[in-house]
N, CA, C and O atoms as CSV, one atom per row, in Angstrom:
chain,resi,resn,atom,element,x,y,z
A,1,MET,N,N,43.117,-4.766,6.012
A,1,MET,CA,C,42.827,-4.435,4.639
A,1,MET,C,C,41.534,-3.613,4.539
A,1,MET,O,O,41.473,-2.629,3.802
A,2,MET,N,N,40.499,-4.028,5.290
A,2,MET,CA,C,39.225,-3.319,5.201
A,2,MET,C,C,39.390,-1.851,5.585
A,2,MET,O,O,38.845,-0.962,4.931
A,3,LYS,N,N,40.140,-1.615,6.639
A,3,LYS,CA,C,40.268,-0.254,7.137
A,3,LYS,C,C,41.216,0.577,6.279
A,3,LYS,O,O,40.926,1.736,5.980
A,4,LEU,N,N,42.342,-0.002,5.884
A,4,LEU,CA,C,43.344,0.755,5.141
A,4,LEU,C,C,42.971,0.950,3.669
A,4,LEU,O,O,43.015,2.072,3.163
A,5,GLU,N,N,42.607,-0.129,2.984
A,5,GLU,CA,C,42.370,-0.047,1.546
A,5,GLU,C,C,40.952,0.374,1.186
A,5,GLU,O,O,40.744,1.193,0.291
A,6,LEU,N,N,39.996,-0.185,1.881
A,6,LEU,CA,C,38.595,0.073,1.526
A,6,LEU,C,C,37.945,1.134,2.400
A,6,LEU,O,O,36.821,1.560,2.137
A,7,LYS,N,N,38.655,1.560,3.443
A,7,LYS,CA,C,38.144,2.566,4.382
A,7,LYS,C,C,36.818,2.122,5.006
A,7,LYS,O,O,35.891,2.918,5.154
A,8,MET,N,N,36.746,0.841,5.368
A,8,MET,CA,C,35.561,0.279,6.004
A,8,MET,C,C,35.890,-0.090,7.446
A,8,MET,O,O,37.011,-0.492,7.759
A,9,GLU,N,N,34.911,0.052,8.306
A,9,GLU,CA,C,35.078,-0.336,9.701
A,9,GLU,C,C,34.793,-1.829,9.845
A,9,GLU,O,O,34.099,-2.419,9.017
A,10,LYS,N,N,35.334,-2.433,10.903
A,10,LYS,CA,C,35.073,-3.829,11.198
A,10,LYS,C,C,33.599,-3.987,11.572
A,10,LYS,O,O,33.077,-3.207,12.369
A,11,PRO,N,N,32.919,-4.998,10.998
A,11,PRO,CA,C,31.488,-5.160,11.306
A,11,PRO,C,C,31.264,-5.551,12.770
A,11,PRO,O,O,32.093,-6.219,13.388
A,12,ALA,N,N,30.130,-5.120,13.298
A,12,ALA,CA,C,29.770,-5.455,14.682
A,12,ALA,C,C,29.465,-6.949,14.788
A,12,ALA,O,O,28.900,-7.537,13.866
A,13,LYS,N,N,29.837,-7.557,15.906
A,13,LYS,CA,C,29.645,-9.001,16.078
A,13,LYS,C,C,28.169,-9.387,16.131
A,13,LYS,O,O,27.792,-10.440,15.616
A,14,ASN,N,N,27.341,-8.569,16.734
A,14,ASN,CA,C,25.922,-8.906,16.859
A,14,ASN,C,C,25.147,-8.651,15.570
A,14,ASN,O,O,23.955,-8.956,15.513
A,15,GLN,N,N,25.769,-8.114,14.554
A,15,GLN,CA,C,25.099,-7.799,13.295
A,15,GLN,C,C,24.957,-9.034,12.398
A,15,GLN,O,O,24.101,-9.046,11.514
A,16,ALA,N,N,25.769,-10.065,12.603
A,16,ALA,CA,C,25.768,-11.241,11.724
A,16,ALA,C,C,24.425,-11.966,11.738
A,16,ALA,O,O,23.922,-12.338,10.678
A,17,ILE,N,N,23.843,-12.171,12.900
A,17,ILE,CA,C,22.559,-12.883,12.993
A,17,ILE,C,C,21.457,-12.076,12.321
A,17,ILE,O,O,20.616,-12.635,11.618
A,18,LYS,N,N,21.459,-10.780,12.532
A,18,LYS,CA,C,20.445,-9.921,11.913
A,18,LYS,C,C,20.589,-9.942,10.388
A,18,LYS,O,O,19.590,-10.028,9.674
A,19,SER,N,N,21.804,-9.866,9.896
A,19,SER,CA,C,22.032,-9.892,8.445
A,19,SER,C,C,21.620,-11.233,7.849
A,19,SER,O,O,20.966,-11.278,6.807
A,20,ALA,N,N,22.000,-12.320,8.506
A,20,ALA,CA,C,21.651,-13.654,8.006
A,20,ALA,C,C,20.138,-13.865,7.998
A,20,ALA,O,O,19.594,-14.444,7.057
A,21,SER,N,N,19.465,-13.400,9.038
A,21,SER,CA,C,18.006,-13.531,9.104
A,21,SER,C,C,17.326,-12.715,8.013
A,21,SER,O,O,16.360,-13.171,7.400
A,22,THR,N,N,17.827,-11.516,7.773
A,22,THR,CA,C,17.262,-10.661,6.727
A,22,THR,C,C,17.427,-11.304,5.353
A,22,THR,O,O,16.498,-11.298,4.545
A,23,ILE,N,N,18.593,-11.849,5.095
A,23,ILE,CA,C,18.848,-12.494,3.804
A,23,ILE,C,C,17.964,-13.726,3.631
A,23,ILE,O,O,17.386,-13.927,2.563
A,24,ALA,N,N,17.855,-14.553,4.675
A,24,ALA,CA,C,17.024,-15.757,4.603
A,24,ALA,C,C,15.560,-15.413,4.352
A,24,ALA,O,O,14.910,-16.039,3.516
A,25,LEU,N,N,15.043,-14.428,5.067
A,25,LEU,CA,C,13.654,-14.010,4.876
A,25,LEU,C,C,13.434,-13.448,3.476
A,25,LEU,O,O,12.400,-13.702,2.857
A,26,SER,N,N,14.390,-12.696,2.985
A,26,SER,CA,C,14.285,-12.135,1.642
A,26,SER,C,C,14.248,-13.233,0.584
A,26,SER,O,O,13.473,-13.150,-0.369
A,27,TYR,N,N,15.077,-14.257,0.746
A,27,TYR,CA,C,15.067,-15.378,-0.199
A,27,TYR,C,C,13.743,-16.125,-0.150
A,27,TYR,O,O,13.210,-16.512,-1.190
A,28,LEU,N,N,13.209,-16.331,1.050
A,28,LEU,CA,C,11.931,-17.029,1.166
A,28,LEU,C,C,10.804,-16.257,0.488
A,28,LEU,O,O,10.034,-16.826,-0.285
A,29,ILE,N,N,10.711,-14.975,0.775
A,29,ILE,CA,C,9.649,-14.155,0.180
A,29,ILE,C,C,9.876,-14.008,-1.321
A,29,ILE,O,O,8.947,-14.154,-2.116
A,30,GLY,N,N,11.119,-13.716,-1.701
A,30,GLY,CA,C,11.430,-13.550,-3.117
A,30,GLY,C,C,11.198,-14.810,-3.932
A,30,GLY,O,O,10.797,-14.730,-5.094
A,31,GLY,N,N,11.443,-15.964,-3.343
A,31,GLY,CA,C,11.201,-17.217,-4.047
A,31,GLY,C,C,9.728,-17.590,-4.092
A,31,GLY,O,O,9.286,-18.269,-5.019
A,32,PHE,N,N,8.970,-17.152,-3.102
A,32,PHE,CA,C,7.549,-17.486,-3.049
A,32,PHE,C,C,6.726,-16.659,-4.042
A,32,PHE,O,O,5.696,-17.124,-4.530
A,33,ILE,N,N,7.171,-15.450,-4.338
A,33,ILE,CA,C,6.405,-14.561,-5.227
A,33,ILE,C,C,6.117,-15.206,-6.582
A,33,ILE,O,O,4.955,-15.245,-6.985
A,34,PRO,N,N,7.119,-15.714,-7.303
A,34,PRO,CA,C,6.794,-16.313,-8.604
A,34,PRO,C,C,6.111,-17.679,-8.507
A,34,PRO,O,O,5.509,-18.121,-9.486
A,35,LEU,N,N,6.183,-18.359,-7.364
A,35,LEU,CA,C,5.550,-19.667,-7.220
A,35,LEU,C,C,4.090,-19.590,-6.787
A,35,LEU,O,O,3.320,-20.517,-7.040
A,36,PHE,N,N,3.707,-18.510,-6.147
A,36,PHE,CA,C,2.350,-18.378,-5.608
A,36,PHE,C,C,1.251,-18.557,-6.667
A,36,PHE,O,O,0.276,-19.257,-6.391
A,37,PRO,N,N,1.357,-17.964,-7.861
A,37,PRO,CA,C,0.286,-18.161,-8.848
A,37,PRO,C,C,0.063,-19.624,-9.238
A,37,PRO,O,O,-1.058,-19.998,-9.584
A,38,TYR,N,N,1.098,-20.453,-9.190
A,38,TYR,CA,C,0.921,-21.868,-9.505
A,38,TYR,C,C,0.090,-22.577,-8.442
A,38,TYR,O,O,-0.560,-23.581,-8.731
A,39,ILE,N,N,0.107,-22.061,-7.216
A,39,ILE,CA,C,-0.698,-22.627,-6.140
A,39,ILE,C,C,-2.158,-22.222,-6.314
A,39,ILE,O,O,-3.062,-23.013,-6.045
A,40,VAL,N,N,-2.386,-20.991,-6.762
A,40,VAL,CA,C,-3.738,-20.443,-6.870
A,40,VAL,C,C,-4.476,-20.963,-8.105
A,40,VAL,O,O,-5.660,-21.292,-8.028
A,41,PHE,N,N,-3.777,-21.039,-9.253
A,41,PHE,CA,C,-4.428,-21.422,-10.507
A,41,PHE,C,C,-4.227,-22.910,-10.781
A,41,PHE,O,O,-3.151,-23.459,-10.540
A,42,SER,N,N,-5.285,-23.559,-11.291
A,42,SER,CA,C,-5.189,-24.988,-11.573
A,42,SER,C,C,-4.489,-25.252,-12.912
A,42,SER,O,O,-3.863,-26.298,-13.088
A,43,SER,N,N,-4.592,-24.327,-13.835
A,43,SER,CA,C,-3.943,-24.479,-15.138
A,43,SER,C,C,-2.504,-23.961,-15.059
A,43,SER,O,O,-2.250,-22.871,-14.544
A,44,SER,N,N,-1.578,-24.753,-15.573
A,44,SER,CA,C,-0.180,-24.316,-15.530
A,44,SER,C,C,0.072,-23.136,-16.463
A,44,SER,O,O,0.945,-22.311,-16.194
A,45,LYS,N,N,-0.688,-23.049,-17.564
A,45,LYS,CA,C,-0.532,-21.902,-18.471
A,45,LYS,C,C,-0.984,-20.611,-17.789
A,45,LYS,O,O,-0.322,-19.580,-17.904
A,46,SER,N,N,-2.098,-20.670,-17.088
A,46,SER,CA,C,-2.576,-19.494,-16.356
A,46,SER,C,C,-1.599,-19.134,-15.241
A,46,SER,O,O,-1.292,-17.962,-15.025
A,47,GLY,N,N,-1.121,-20.143,-14.543
A,47,GLY,CA,C,-0.154,-19.910,-13.482
A,47,GLY,C,C,1.112,-19.266,-14.002
A,47,GLY,O,O,1.668,-18.370,-13.367
A,48,PHE,N,N,1.577,-19.731,-15.178
A,48,PHE,CA,C,2.792,-19.173,-15.768
A,48,PHE,C,C,2.590,-17.709,-16.157
A,48,PHE,O,O,3.444,-16.869,-15.877
A,49,LEU,N,N,1.475,-17.405,-16.794
A,49,LEU,CA,C,1.199,-16.033,-17.222
A,49,LEU,C,C,1.101,-15.088,-16.017
A,49,LEU,O,O,1.709,-14.017,-16.006
A,50,VAL,N,N,0.341,-15.491,-15.020
A,50,VAL,CA,C,0.187,-14.659,-13.825
A,50,VAL,C,C,1.516,-14.562,-13.070
A,50,VAL,O,O,1.846,-13.510,-12.522
A,51,SER,N,N,2.268,-15.647,-13.043
A,51,SER,CA,C,3.576,-15.631,-12.393
A,51,SER,C,C,4.508,-14.621,-13.054
A,51,SER,O,O,5.221,-13.894,-12.364
A,52,CYS,N,N,4.508,-14.571,-14.381
A,52,CYS,CA,C,5.336,-13.601,-15.101
A,52,CYS,C,C,4.925,-12.171,-14.748
A,52,CYS,O,O,5.777,-11.324,-14.480
A,53,ILE,N,N,3.640,-11.909,-14.750
A,53,ILE,CA,C,3.140,-10.559,-14.462
A,53,ILE,C,C,3.459,-10.161,-13.022
A,53,ILE,O,O,3.946,-9.059,-12.771
A,54,VAL,N,N,3.182,-11.058,-12.081
A,54,VAL,CA,C,3.427,-10.764,-10.669
A,54,VAL,C,C,4.927,-10.557,-10.416
A,54,VAL,O,O,5.313,-9.671,-9.654
A,55,THR,N,N,5.758,-11.369,-11.050
A,55,THR,CA,C,7.202,-11.246,-10.867
A,55,THR,C,C,7.716,-9.925,-11.424
A,55,THR,O,O,8.546,-9.267,-10.795
A,56,ILE,N,N,7.233,-9.534,-12.591
A,56,ILE,CA,C,7.653,-8.247,-13.177
A,56,ILE,C,C,7.219,-7.094,-12.278
A,56,ILE,O,O,7.990,-6.162,-12.049
A,57,LEU,N,N,5.996,-7.152,-11.771
A,57,LEU,CA,C,5.529,-6.100,-10.849
A,57,LEU,C,C,6.375,-6.065,-9.576
A,57,LEU,O,O,6.707,-4.988,-9.083
A,58,ALA,N,N,6.722,-7.234,-9.046
A,58,ALA,CA,C,7.557,-7.289,-7.846
A,58,ALA,C,C,8.946,-6.713,-8.117
A,58,ALA,O,O,9.507,-6.022,-7.266
A,59,LEU,N,N,9.504,-6.993,-9.298
A,59,LEU,CA,C,10.808,-6.428,-9.663
A,59,LEU,C,C,10.742,-4.907,-9.772
A,59,LEU,O,O,11.670,-4.209,-9.364
A,60,ILE,N,N,9.648,-4.403,-10.321
A,60,ILE,CA,C,9.479,-2.954,-10.447
A,60,ILE,C,C,9.386,-2.313,-9.059
A,60,ILE,O,O,10.029,-1.297,-8.796
A,61,VAL,N,N,8.592,-2.905,-8.184
A,61,VAL,CA,C,8.443,-2.365,-6.825
A,61,VAL,C,C,9.776,-2.431,-6.078
A,61,VAL,O,O,10.176,-1.463,-5.430
A,62,PHE,N,N,10.463,-3.574,-6.170
A,62,PHE,CA,C,11.752,-3.711,-5.509
A,62,PHE,C,C,12.765,-2.709,-6.064
A,62,PHE,O,O,13.514,-2.092,-5.306
A,63,GLY,N,N,12.783,-2.550,-7.388
A,63,GLY,CA,C,13.700,-1.595,-8.005
A,63,GLY,C,C,13.429,-0.166,-7.574
A,63,GLY,O,O,14.358,0.615,-7.368
A,64,PHE,N,N,12.150,0.175,-7.437
A,64,PHE,CA,C,11.775,1.511,-6.997
A,64,PHE,C,C,12.291,1.783,-5.582
A,64,PHE,O,O,12.918,2.812,-5.328
A,65,PHE,N,N,12.020,0.850,-4.667
A,65,PHE,CA,C,12.451,1.055,-3.285
A,65,PHE,C,C,13.971,0.991,-3.145
A,65,PHE,O,O,14.554,1.708,-2.332
A,66,LYS,N,N,14.602,0.140,-3.930
A,66,LYS,CA,C,16.067,0.076,-3.904
A,66,LYS,C,C,16.650,1.408,-4.368
A,66,LYS,O,O,17.615,1.906,-3.787
A,67,SER,N,N,16.069,1.973,-5.401
A,67,SER,CA,C,16.547,3.261,-5.915
A,67,SER,C,C,16.353,4.375,-4.892
A,67,SER,O,O,17.217,5.237,-4.729
A,68,LYS,N,N,15.209,4.349,-4.202
A,68,LYS,CA,C,14.969,5.354,-3.163
A,68,LYS,C,C,15.969,5.236,-2.019
A,68,LYS,O,O,16.465,6.240,-1.508
A,69,MET,N,N,16.258,4.002,-1.627
A,69,MET,CA,C,17.153,3.781,-0.486
A,69,MET,C,C,18.611,4.106,-0.831
A,69,MET,O,O,19.363,4.560,0.031
A,70,THR,N,N,19.006,3.879,-2.068
A,70,THR,CA,C,20.407,4.088,-2.451
A,70,THR,C,C,20.648,5.456,-3.075
A,70,THR,O,O,21.796,5.818,-3.332
A,71,GLY,N,N,19.591,6.220,-3.322
A,71,GLY,CA,C,19.754,7.559,-3.863
A,71,GLY,C,C,19.957,7.602,-5.370
A,71,GLY,O,O,20.356,8.637,-5.905
A,72,GLN,N,N,19.693,6.504,-6.064
A,72,GLN,CA,C,19.785,6.485,-7.522
A,72,GLN,C,C,18.570,7.203,-8.116
A,72,GLN,O,O,17.549,7.360,-7.447
A,73,PRO,N,N,18.686,7.634,-9.371
A,73,PRO,CA,C,17.482,8.153,-10.042
A,73,PRO,C,C,16.403,7.069,-10.080
A,73,PRO,O,O,16.684,5.923,-10.432
A,74,LEU,N,N,15.175,7.428,-9.718
A,74,LEU,CA,C,14.119,6.424,-9.545
A,74,LEU,C,C,13.838,5.618,-10.815
A,74,LEU,O,O,13.797,4.389,-10.767
A,75,LEU,N,N,13.649,6.286,-11.930
A,75,LEU,CA,C,13.296,5.577,-13.153
A,75,LEU,C,C,14.444,4.687,-13.627
A,75,LEU,O,O,14.235,3.526,-13.978
A,76,LYS,N,N,15.647,5.235,-13.634
A,76,LYS,CA,C,16.809,4.472,-14.098
A,76,LYS,C,C,17.056,3.247,-13.215
A,76,LYS,O,O,17.277,2.151,-13.730
A,77,GLY,N,N,17.021,3.419,-11.903
A,77,GLY,CA,C,17.251,2.310,-10.985
A,77,GLY,C,C,16.165,1.253,-11.068
A,77,GLY,O,O,16.449,0.056,-11.031
A,78,THR,N,N,14.914,1.701,-11.183
A,78,THR,CA,C,13.790,0.774,-11.292
A,78,THR,C,C,13.897,-0.057,-12.557
A,78,THR,O,O,13.745,-1.278,-12.520
A,79,LEU,N,N,14.159,0.604,-13.678
A,79,LEU,CA,C,14.277,-0.117,-14.949
A,79,LEU,C,C,15.479,-1.058,-14.959
A,79,LEU,O,O,15.421,-2.131,-15.560
A,80,LYS,N,N,16.565,-0.663,-14.297
A,80,LYS,CA,C,17.751,-1.518,-14.258
A,80,LYS,C,C,17.454,-2.826,-13.518
A,80,LYS,O,O,17.818,-3.903,-13.990
A,81,VAL,N,N,16.796,-2.731,-12.366
A,81,VAL,CA,C,16.468,-3.930,-11.593
A,81,VAL,C,C,15.466,-4.797,-12.347
A,81,VAL,O,O,15.634,-6.014,-12.430
A,82,ALA,N,N,14.423,-4.175,-12.896
A,82,ALA,CA,C,13.400,-4.939,-13.612
A,82,ALA,C,C,13.982,-5.612,-14.855
A,82,ALA,O,O,13.692,-6.779,-15.119
A,83,THR,N,N,14.789,-4.893,-15.610
A,83,THR,CA,C,15.377,-5.455,-16.822
A,83,THR,C,C,16.324,-6.604,-16.494
A,83,THR,O,O,16.301,-7.640,-17.159
A,84,THR,N,N,17.141,-6.425,-15.487
A,84,THR,CA,C,18.065,-7.489,-15.087
A,84,THR,C,C,17.303,-8.743,-14.670
A,84,THR,O,O,17.678,-9.852,-15.050
A,85,GLY,N,N,16.254,-8.577,-13.904
A,85,GLY,CA,C,15.439,-9.713,-13.469
A,85,GLY,C,C,14.742,-10.406,-14.623
A,85,GLY,O,O,14.686,-11.635,-14.675
A,86,ILE,N,N,14.207,-9.618,-15.551
A,86,ILE,CA,C,13.508,-10.190,-16.704
A,86,ILE,C,C,14.485,-10.961,-17.591
A,86,ILE,O,O,14.168,-12.059,-18.047
A,87,VAL,N,N,15.659,-10.402,-17.836
A,87,VAL,CA,C,16.662,-11.086,-18.657
A,87,VAL,C,C,17.113,-12.383,-17.982
A,87,VAL,O,O,17.253,-13.412,-18.642
A,88,ALA,N,N,17.341,-12.333,-16.673
A,88,ALA,CA,C,17.762,-13.537,-15.943
A,88,ALA,C,C,16.680,-14.614,-15.979
A,88,ALA,O,O,16.985,-15.789,-16.182
A,89,ALA,N,N,15.427,-14.227,-15.786
A,89,ALA,CA,C,14.323,-15.191,-15.814
A,89,ALA,C,C,14.153,-15.788,-17.210
A,89,ALA,O,O,13.908,-16.987,-17.351
A,90,THR,N,N,14.283,-14.958,-18.230
A,90,THR,CA,C,14.169,-15.443,-19.609
A,90,THR,C,C,15.289,-16.420,-19.932
A,90,THR,O,O,15.054,-17.458,-20.549
A,91,ALA,N,N,16.504,-16.089,-19.515
A,91,ALA,CA,C,17.628,-17.000,-19.757
A,91,ALA,C,C,17.428,-18.330,-19.051
A,91,ALA,O,O,17.703,-19.383,-19.628
A,92,ALA,N,N,16.955,-18.300,-17.815
A,92,ALA,CA,C,16.707,-19.533,-17.065
A,92,ALA,C,C,15.614,-20.363,-17.737
A,92,ALA,O,O,15.730,-21.585,-17.833
A,93,PHE,N,N,14.556,-19.703,-18.198
A,93,PHE,CA,C,13.459,-20.399,-18.874
A,93,PHE,C,C,13.942,-21.053,-20.153
A,93,PHE,O,O,13.642,-22.219,-20.412
A,94,LEU,N,N,14.696,-20.300,-20.960
A,94,LEU,CA,C,15.189,-20.856,-22.231
A,94,LEU,C,C,16.189,-21.980,-22.005
A,94,LEU,O,O,16.190,-22.962,-22.747
A,95,LEU,N,N,17.033,-21.853,-20.999
A,95,LEU,CA,C,17.973,-22.922,-20.678
A,95,LEU,C,C,17.230,-24.197,-20.262
A,95,LEU,O,O,17.613,-25.299,-20.654
A,96,ALA,N,N,16.179,-24.041,-19.475
A,96,ALA,CA,C,15.383,-25.191,-19.059
A,96,ALA,C,C,14.691,-25.847,-20.259
A,96,ALA,O,O,14.560,-27.069,-20.322
A,97,LYS,N,N,14.251,-25.013,-21.208
A,97,LYS,CA,C,13.629,-25.553,-22.434
A,97,LYS,C,C,14.639,-26.355,-23.233
A,97,LYS,O,O,14.319,-27.435,-23.730
A,98,VAL,N,N,15.864,-25.837,-23.363
A,98,VAL,CA,C,16.897,-26.516,-24.132
A,98,VAL,C,C,17.279,-27.838,-23.465
A,98,VAL,O,O,17.429,-28.858,-24.138
A,99,VAL,N,N,17.433,-27.814,-22.149
A,99,VAL,CA,C,17.850,-29.023,-21.425
A,99,VAL,C,C,16.758,-30.095,-21.459
A,99,VAL,O,O,17.062,-31.281,-21.583
A,100,SER,N,N,15.512,-29.694,-21.352
A,100,SER,CA,C,14.435,-30.681,-21.340
A,100,SER,C,C,14.074,-31.054,-22.764
A,100,SER,O,O,13.184,-31.876,-22.981
């Protein structure tokens, strides 16, 4: 199916470990970015504010590099990634507020 319908080649066997390691490292770093300000600041309000700012900046940087790597227009791709991340974070925050 991959070759006939999607015109994709069969993945290399030695690529699985590299892909899994890359994904795991990305999740660790990506998850640590918004949590780091809570470690640095003693006040949870300060930690939350700095966490929001740092996360938005990280989304902008990630969106920029993703756009460069995929050949998308830089501004459009950057804003798409940042907006998607901000909307997802806001939804998660509001859902947590409703549940608690």
